[in-house]
N, C-alpha and C positions, 0 to 999 in steps of 0.2 A: 654646302652650297654647290649647286650644279654649274658646270661650265657650259656655255653656249656652243653652238656648232662651230663658230669661228674663233673661239677663244683657245689660246695655247697654254699648255702646261709643259714644263720641261722635266722629264724623267731621266734619272741617271742610274745605271747599274755599275757596280764596282767589283769586278771579278777578283781584285786583289784583297778584298775584305769579306771572305765567306762567313756565313752564319754558322755553318757546321755541316757535317756529312748528313745526307738525307737517305732514308732507308727506302728501297723499292717496295718493302712490305706496306708502306703507307697506302698503296693503291690496292689494298686487300678488300675482300668481300665477306659477308656474313650470311650463314644459312641456318635455318631452323625449321622444324616440322610444324609449320603453320602457314596459312594463307597460300597454299599451293607453291611454296618455295621448293620443297622436295617433291611431293606428289603433285604432278601437274607441271613441274618445273624441271628438276634434274633427272627425276625418275621417268622411265618410259611408260610405266603402267597407267592404263586409262580407267580401270575399274576401282570402285571404292568397296570396302568391306568384302573383299573377294574370298575371304576364308570363313565368313559367316559367324565370326566369334562374338562380335559386339552384342552385349546384352541390351535389352530395352529398358523401359521404366522399371525402377527398383530391381534391376537384375533379372527380370523375366526374359525367357526365351520365347519371343513371338513365333507363330508358325512360319513366317517369312522373315528373313534377316533384314535389318535396317539397310536402306538404299536399294532394296530389291522389291519387286512386285511378282505376284503370281500370274503365270499364264495358265488359266484354268481350262479344264474340260470337264464335262459331267462325270461326277463320281471320283475324280482324282483328289487326293488329299496331300496338302503340303504341311510339313512339320520340320522342326530342327532336331538335330541329334541330341540324345539324352545323356551324353557324357557330362559330368558335373562341371559347372563354370569354375575355372581355376587358372591361376597364372603360374602354376608350378612348371618347372622345366622337365618335361617328360613326354612320353609318346601318346598319352591318353587324355589330353586336355582339350583338343580341338572340338568345336561344334561342326555340324554338317547340315547342309540343306538337303532335305529328303523329299522326294516326290513319290507317293504311293499310288499305284494303279490297282484298285480292287478288281477281282474277276468280273464283278457285275457291272462295271462301268459301261457307259453307252458309247464309248469311242471318242476320238479326237485327241490331239496332242496336249501335253501339259509340261510345265517347267517354270522357269524364272526369267525375269528380264530386269535390266537396269536402264534408266533414261538419263538424259543430260550429258551424254558423252559426245565430245567434239569429234567429228569425222571429216576427213578431207578427201576430195575427189582424186581418184587415181592412186591413193595410198594403199599399199599392200599391208594388211594386218595379220599378225600371228595370233590366232585365237586358240585357247586351250582350255580343257576341263579335265580335272583329275577326279575320277569317279569309280565307284563300285556298283554293280547291278545285281539285283536278286530277281530271278525269274526271267520272263520272256521279253527283255529289252534288247533289241537287236542293234539299234543305232541311236546315236545322239546327234541332234541337229544344232549347229552353231550358226547364229544369224546376226548380221548387222541390220539395224532398224532405222526407219525415219522417225520423225517426231510424233507421228500418229501410231507408231508401233507396228508398222507394216515392214516386212522383210525386204531389204534392198540387195542383200547378198547372203547366200546360205551355203552350207556344206553339210552333208550327212556323213558321219564318221562311224564305221563299224566298231562294235564293242569287241575287244579281243577276249579270248578265253581267260586270260590272266585276271581280267577285271570281273569275272562272273563268279558268284558264290551261291551256294544253296545250303539251307539247313543250319546256318550259323545264328546264334543269338545276338552276337555283338559285331555286326559288319563294320561299325565305326572303328574297330581296332585295326582294320586292314588299311594299308596305305593307298589302295586303289591304283589305277593306271592312268597315265596322262595321255589324252587324245588331242591331237593338234590338227588344225586346218588353217589355210591361208585364204583370206577374204579381201576383196578389193572394193572399196566404196565407190559407187558411181557418181556421188555428189558430195558437196561440202555442206555440213550441218553443224550447228552449235548444240543442237538438242537431239542428237542421234541416240541410238540405243544398241544394246547387245542382249541376246537371249540364248538360253540353253534349254532345249526341249527334247522330249522323247514321245513316241507314239506306239507303244506296244499293242499287240492285238488283244481284243477283249476275250474273256473266257479263262484267264489265268491271272493269279496274283503276281504283281511285279513291283519292284521298288528301284528307284534311281537315287543312289547316295552320291551327292555332289560334295566333294571334299574341298576343292579350290578351283577357281577359274582365273583366267588371265586374258587380257587383250592389250597388245602392244604393237606399235609399228614394227614391221618385220626387219627394218634396217637398224633396230636398236643396237647399241654398243654394249652387249652383255647385260642388257637390262637398263642401261642408261640412255637417256634421250639424246639422240645424235645431234639434233638441231641446236639445242642449248649448249651441248658440249662443244660443238664446232665454233659457235659464236663466242663462247667464253675463252676457248683456247686462243682464238684470234685476237681477243681484246688486248693483251693477254691479262689473265687474272693472276696476281702474284701469290696470295695466301688466302685461305678460306677457313673460317671457324665453323665448328660443328660439334654437337648437335644443337646448340643454342648457347645462350638464351635460357629463359625460364624452363623450357622443356628439359634442359640438361639435368636440373635438380630433381627430376623424377625418373630419370632414364636408367634402365638396367641394360647395359650394352650386351649382356649375354643373350638376351632375347633376340638380338639382331644379327646373329651369326648362324652359319649352317645353311642347309638347303632351304630355299625361300618358302616353299609350300609347307615346310614342317615347323616354321617359326611361329611362335605364339604372339598374338596381339596383346596390347595392354592399354589401359586408359591413360590418357595424357591429362594429368590433373592441372597442369598449368593453363591449358587453353580449353579444357572441357571437351576434348575430342578423343577419338580412338585411333591408335597407331597400329598398323598391321605389322610393323617391324620388317617390311620388305626391303627397306633401304637402311642398311646398318653400316658397321665399321668397314667391312670389305668393300661394299659398294662405294662408300665415300672415298676410301683411300685409292680404289681403282679409278674413280672419277678424277681425283687429284693427279694421279699418274698420267692419265690421258690428257688432262687439261694443262699440265705443266705447272700446277699450283703446289705451294707448300701447305701441307695439312696442319691444322691447329685444333686439338681436341679439348673439350671441356668436360671435366669429371663431375660426377654427381655428389654434391656436398649436402643435398637435402635428405634423400632417403638412402644415400650410399654410405660408403665407409672407406677408410684408408686401404683396407684389404681389397675391396672391389676395384678401387682405382689402380692399385698395384697389379692386380690380375689383368686389367685392361692394358697397362703398359707391357706386361709380359706377352699378352696376345699380339700386340703390335710389334714389339721389339725383341722378344725373347728368342733364344735359339730353339731349334726343333726338338731338343731333348728336354725342354721344360714342359710343364703341364699344358700351359696355354699356348706356347709356341707350337707344340704338337697339334693342338686343335686348329690353329691357323693353317698349318701344313695340310691337315685333313680337309680343310675348306678351300684348298687350291692355291695357297700362297706360301711355299716353303721358306722363301727368303723373308727376313724381317723387314717390316715397313720403315723402321727407323724414324718414327714420329718423334720430333725433338721438343715440340712446344705443347704444354699442358696447363690448362687453367684449373683452378680448384674452386668449383662452384660458380655461381652467377649472381650478381647484384645482391650480395649478402647483407648489404646495408638496408634493403627494402622490406617493408612489412609484407609485401605481396609474395615474397620469395619463400619457397618451402625450406630453403637452407639459410634463412635470415638468422643472423647472430650478431651480438655486440662485438666490437673489435677485439676485446680481450679473449673471448671464447673463439672467435674466428681465427685469430692469430695462432692460438694453440692448435687448432684443427689444421691450419696450414702446415705447421711444423710436423704434425703427425702424418698428414697425407704425403708431404714432400719426403719425409724419411722413408716411408714405405715404398714410394715410387722410385726413389733414387737407389734403394736397396736392390731393386730389379734392374734398373738402368741408371748408372750414375751420371750419364750425359744429358738426361732430360732437363729442360729449362721450365721453371715454374712461374706461373702467372697468378698473383693474388688479386682479390677483388678490392677496389677502392672507389672513391668518388672525387669530386673536385673540391670537397670541403673537409670537415674535421674527421670523418670516418677514414678517408684515404690517408691522411696524415697519421692517424693513430695506428693503422695497419703498418705503415712504414716504420714507425717508432718501435712497434712490438715485434715485428718479424722481418724487417727490411733486409737483414743479413741472410735470411733463409730463402729469399725469392730472387727472381731475375727481372720480372716485369710487374707492373701494377696496371690492372684493367680500369679504364675509365669509359663511361658511356655518355653520349650527348645526343639528345633529340630535340627538335623544335617542338614547342607547344602550340604553334600555329598550324592547325591541320587543314586550313583552307587559305593558301597564300593569296588568292585573289581578293579576299576580304581585308587583308592587312599586310600588304606587300612590304611596307616600311618596317613593321614589327618583325615580320618573318626574316628579312635580310639582316636586321639588327641582331637577331639571335645568332645568325651565322657569324657576324662580326664579333659579338661578345664572347664567342667560344675561346678566342685566343687568350683573353684575360683569365677565364676559368681554368683552362688547362695550364696556363702560365703559373697559377698558384700551385698546381701539382708539381710542376718542374722545380719551383722554388722549394717546396717541401722536400723533394728528393735531394736537392743541392745542400740543404741545411740540416738533414737528419743524419747523424753519425751512423755509419754502417749501412746506409741505404744509398750512398752516392752512385753506386753502380746500376741501380734500378732504372729501367726505362719504361715509358708509358705505352700501353696497348690501348688505343682508341678502337676497341674491337667491336663496338656497336655504335653507329651514328647514322642519322638520317632523318626520316620523314621529309625527303627531298621532293616528293610529288613529281614523279617522272612525267606525268601527263600535263603538268602545269607549267610547261615551258613558256617563256624563257627564264622566269625568276628562279625556278628550281635549280637550273644549271648554275646560275649565279650563286645561290646558296651553297651548292656543292663546292664550287670553286673557292668560296670564302673559307670553308672549313679546310680544304686541302692546302690553300695558301697559308693559313694560320699554322697548320701542323708543320709545314716546311719552314716557316720562320722560327718555330720552336725546336728545330733540329739542333743537336742530335737527341733531344729528350724523347720525342715521339718516334717510336720504333715501328709502329704498326697501325694500320687502319682496318676497319671492317664495315664497309658501307652496307646498310640494311635496306633492302635485302638483295641477294644476288639475282633472284628471279621473281618475276610477277609483281608483287605489291611494291611499287616505287623502285623497281629493280633496274639493273642495267639491261636485262632482257625481259620481255614479256612473251609468254607462250600461250596459245590456245590451240590445242590439238597439235598439228604439224606446222602451224603458223607461228614463227618465231620473229619477233620484232626487236630490233636493236634500238633502244630508246635514246633520248638526248643524254641520259646519264652514261650510256655506252659511248657516245661520241666524246663526252667530256673525259672519261677515264682513258680512252684511247689517245686523246690529245695530250693529256698529262704524261702518259707512258712514252709518247713520241718525243716529248720535250724534256723529260726528266733527266737530271744530271747527277753527278757524284756529290756535289755540294749545293746548298741553297745560298742564294745571294739576295740581299735586300735591294728593293727598288726605291730610290730616294726621290722626293718631290711629288709623291702621289697626292692629287687633290682629294677632297672628301668623298667624291662620288666614284672614285676608282680604288680598287684593291689589287695588289700585285705581288708577284714573286718572280725571281729569276733563278736559273740553274746554270751551273758551269760543269762542263765535262770535256774530256779529251776528244771524244768522238764527235760531238755536236757543236762545240764551242759554247757560246753563251746564248741561252734562250730565255724567253720571258712569257709570263701569262698574266693577263689583266682581266678583271671582272668589273663590269659597270653596275652600280646600284642605282643608277639614275634613269628616269624615263626620257632624258634629253641626250642627243648625240654630243660627243666630245672629241677634241683633237689634241694630240700630245706630240711633242718632240722627244725622241729617245736617244740617249747616248749610252754606249757600252755594249750594245748588241752588234756584233761585227758584220762585215760584208757590205758590199754595195747594193745587193738585192736581198730582200727578205721574203721568206715563205710565210704567209699570214693565213691562219685558219680562224674562222669565225663560227661561233655556235649561237644561234638565235632561235626564234620561234619556228623558222622554216627548216632548221637543221644545221648541218655542218658544211661549210664551203671553204675551199682553199684557193688562194691566188698568190702570184709572185709580184711584189711591188718594189719600187725604189726605196732604199733605206732612208731613215730620217724621221719623217712625219707619219703618224699613225692616227687613223680615224676609228673611234669606238662608238658603236651604235647603242641605242637604249637597251638596257638589260642584256648586254652582249658579253660573252666570254671570248677573248682574243688571245691566240697563241702566236708567238713570233720566234722565228729561227732564221739563221743565215741560209740563204737559198742553197740547196744541194746538200745540206747537213742531214745526216741520218744516224 
């Protein structure tokens, strides 16, 4: 029953009766190679299928690679390299986009272009092409295009002698040379483009072998997108899971290390896409270093093995005199990354998952994986897959003594909150009961009492559907805090773009309402969680206690009506009150005592001056 605007409820916070210690990892995020989370989000690369490897229908190599179009001139012929399609790790697997210029051609330039690229006015882009030429190709032109395909910025780059060959049967065996130009877009476009073309003289046979191309904002942070990095570092983000998700149970981490242009792409069977492997282990761990986040890696339980997982641990944590530690050093990071947290597979309870297994088989696999990984690094902490029902309990009973954490996922089934606000918010409220069952299973399973819960995927919070999505998000975070100390980690899905804390289009990075909410929780987070007593039905709340900030409180309204409450237990004569509603986040300083909460509003309260 909702309270009217003039109705009073009395809330009380009791700092002397804490629920338990609360983990800062609760404010973590989740990343996966889908929906532009990595490509178009964390990664600075703007081009798709930039190494031309993706096969077409039934594995055929079309003359022009997917995502690209031909820039034709009379007589020019486009084809792809004839190296066999393979996912083997070796020097001879890549395909190449080839533009042939027969001697009899009538003239005009030819090449390839890609559309649908967001460009931003005044941004300086680093454009590059790695190529080999046969015959009389003197220059390559790199161009930014408008939506009609007309060049808006171009640069002609001379072909160095090192990129020229003659008389070879297999030019695809050569690595080519990388040519770079810097281009500035004069306008902002969502449907811009990029082209690589050449215009050799008529009268002699010539070929341009394009091995790889790239287009990134010139201020990228070693290939990482600076705008999303800066925003998430300022949030701050406490812990991030990678590379998934369902993606992880198909992922061979070895394909994502080494020089970026030399890495091999691979099909993503989970989401039906193609991954270039441009963003891999080193990129993710460098991103975590720069963002100040704790990395959390998920091993491949589907097509992988204990040996593959152990080798990954060695790559991340091994000394330079180990096989994979030496490879890491070769790739530019001699010091071990010291990744502590490792999941074994993803959602193994689900029929959709490549690594799905009944709990008896999965538990044995967990022991095998954990033994192999701990043999490399005894300090790693292991996360097993569970759920909020019988599967999770069975895993605890079968291998609880071998693990440190149990993964639990929680998603709303209401994908359009505007159509069922009450049902959507009720699912947020019901989460506490569901995860409470997992906490009870941990408490009552011999040998598993030490295990803690990783809520390492949760969401469908619909960042664009403010304000009810911020309320849903607050309900979940409040519930996790009330379940302290059992819930050790959160992983809001996703970190960027779809329902994320940031959304990016080109260089335009928007900090969403979810960003405001996580930043508010970070500001008010304490060492221990405290219950808020006297909450009416239409309010959900949690309080925190810390030496630095004193007592703070967060309230979430599930009502379309305004409410007023009197609060005891939050100290100080003046309060700093932050509100998040449909218009965004605002902060004001008010006299302590009475608090007004608006419809579907999240409100944070702290003693004025506390930081």
